[in-house]
N, C-alpha and C positions, 0 to 999 in steps of 0.2 A: 637848478636843472643842469644835467650834463650836456656835453656838446652835441651828441647825436640826437637827443630829444629836442634841443633848440632848433637844429637843422630840419628835423621832421616837421615840427610845428610851423616853421617859416615856409617850407615848401607847400604844406597843405593850405596855409593862409594865402599864399600867392596864387594857388590854383583857384581858391574860393573867390579871391578878389577879381580874377580874370572872368570867372563865370558871372558873378553878381554884377560887375560893372558893365557888362554888355547890355543890361536892362536898366542901368542907372542906379543900381543899389550899391550900398557901401559894404555889405557882407557881414554886418555885426552878428547876425544870428549864426552864421557859419563859424565865425571866430569864437563865439561862446561855446559852440559844440566841440570845436577842436580843442579848446583849452580844457573843457570838461573831460574829454577823452584822455588827456594827459594829466589829469588830476591837479590842475592849477588851482591855487587857493581861490575860493569863491569871492573874497573881497577884492581880488586882483582882476577877476574876469570882466566885470561890467565896465570899469574905467578903461581897461585895455581895449575892449571891443569898441567903445565909443571913440577913443583916441584914434584907432585905426580907421574907423568909419569917417572921421574928420578928414583924414588924408585921402582916402579913396573917393569919398563924395565930393571933396573939394576939387580934386583933379578932374573928376567926371563933370562937375558943374562947369568948370572952365572949358573943358573940351566940347561938351554939348552946346554951350553958349557960343563958342567960336564957330561951330557948325550950323548955327542958326536954328537949333532944335530945342529951344527953351521958350515955352509960353509963359512970359513973365507975369501976365495978369493972373493966370491960373495958379502959378506958384505962390504969389502974394496973397491970393484969396484964402488958400489953405493955411499958409504959414502965419497969417495974422493972428489966428487963434491957437494954432498948433504949438508955436514957439513958447508962449507963456504956459500952456498946459504941459509941455514937455519939461519945463523948468520945475513945475509943481510935482509932476510924476517922478522926476529924478530924485526927489527927497522923500518919497513915500515908500514904505515897506509894506508889502501885502503878500499874503499867503499865495504862492504860485499855483497851488492846486485849485484855486478859485477861477483863475482866468486862463491859464495855459492850455488846458484841454479844449476849451471852447474856441479860443482863437486858432489853435492848431487845426481843428476840424473845419473851421470857416476857410482857412487858407487852402485846405485840400479841396473843398468844394469849388473855390475859385480856380484852382489848378486844373480840375477836371474840365471845367468849361473852356479853359484856354487850350487844352489839348484837343478838344472836340471842335472840328471845323475851324482851325485858326485862320485859314484864308478868308472865310466869311466874316470873321470878326475884324480882320485887317481892312476889309472893304466897307464896313458899316458906316452909315451916315453919322457925322459928328454933331453933337448937340451941346453947345456951351452950357456950363453949369452956372446957376444963379448964386448970388452971394448968400441968400437965405438958406441954401443947401450947403454950400462950401464952408461957411464959417462954423456951424456946429459940427460938421464932419471933421474939419480940421482940428477942433478942440478935442474931440474924442480920440482921433489918431495921435495927436500930440501927447495926450495923457498916456495912451498905450505905449508910445515910444519911450517916454520917461520911465514907466514901470518896468518894461521889458529890457531896457538897456540897449535898444536898437534905435535907428533913426526914424522909424515909422514908415519908410518907403514900402516895406513888405506888405503893409496894409493899404497904402494909397494907390499903388500902381494897378492892382486888379480892379479897384473901384473905377478909376479913370477909364480904363480900357473897356470894361464890361458895360459901363453906362454910356460909353461913346463920348466922353467929355474931351478927348484929344486923341490924335493919331498915335500909333504905337511907338514910333521913333521919338516923337516930341514928348511923349510921356516920360521917356528916360531922362530927358533934360529937366523936366519939372521935378521928377522924383529925386534926382541927384541933388538939386538945390534944396529940396524939402528935407532930405536926410542931413545935409550939411548944417542947416539952421537948427534942426532939432537936436543933433548931436552936440552942438555948442551949448544949447540950452540945458540938455540933460546933464552934461558935465558941470555946468555952472550951478545947477540945482543940487548937486552933491559934490561940491568942489573938494571936500575933505577926502574923498575917495582917490583923488589924484595922487595922494601920497603912497597909494598901493600899486602904482604903476611899476612894472618889473624892469630890472636892469637890462633885460634882453629886448626891450621895446624898439630900439633903433634897428635891430636885425629884422624884427617882424615888420616894422614900418617899411624898410627897403623892399621886403618881399611883396607886400601888398601894393606898393606903388608900381613895381614892375608888372604885377598882375593887372593892375588898373590900366596901364599903358596899352597892354594887349587887348583887354576887354573893351575899353572905350573905342579903340580903333575899329574893332569889329562892329560894335553897336551903333556907331555914328554913321555908318553907311555901307558896310560890307555885308551884313547879314540881311536876307530878305525879311520883310515884316512878319510873315507867318512863322519863320524860325525864331524871330525875336519873341513872339508870343509863346512859343513852346519852350524857349529858354526861360522865360518868366515863370511858366508853369512848373518847370523843374525846380527853380529857386523856391517857389511856394511849397512844393512837396517837401523839400529838404528842411525848410523853416518849420513846417508843420510837424515833421518828425522830431525836430529838436525841441519844440514847445511841448509836445505830448509826452515824449519818452525821456527827456533829459532829467 
């Protein structure tokens, strides 16, 4: 890659990290789309996205935890089955035309609901999720995380919010930790792919960390809850476009 391409990719990744981290996400789906736009080699894309996810989600996990916005019980319930499933999914190759359009449309449906009356959703009564629901859901989301090269938060956060399992801001803390654990498992499940990490990774890493600093600062207490929900809706729309049309 030439210098101007590297700078453009880094700037776009930093902006993506800022947007995604406001709602606790690592931004892997955006990094994948950016790399596809610049014709980065496919074998490089997934490990790079997961590695950057580790940085952003790791920083987000720490920051939301420090702010008291992580429901540890909820995180562990989903992660207990998601992490091993993400490890398995990271080593599976499946035809993308089978699952990408379906998942993309589901994300759009969730986004529409978040854009419609976000203030009402932000005020809804919370209903703690039971283990008999969380454990199988976690396994499914972990498998999707490994298959798609993302941390799985793009699937988890709308479920938590729309079913009222947690408050919007504390959902960000749960999702950041969920993404961190699944990204580690996804890389471990396909550890050979780490050899394909690009030489430009340190530049991209610096860009996403700077973006995450801004994004988590906004998400941890500056943005009103309805705006957080609309921000999540925007993230879901972008991810859906990436899944369907990439």
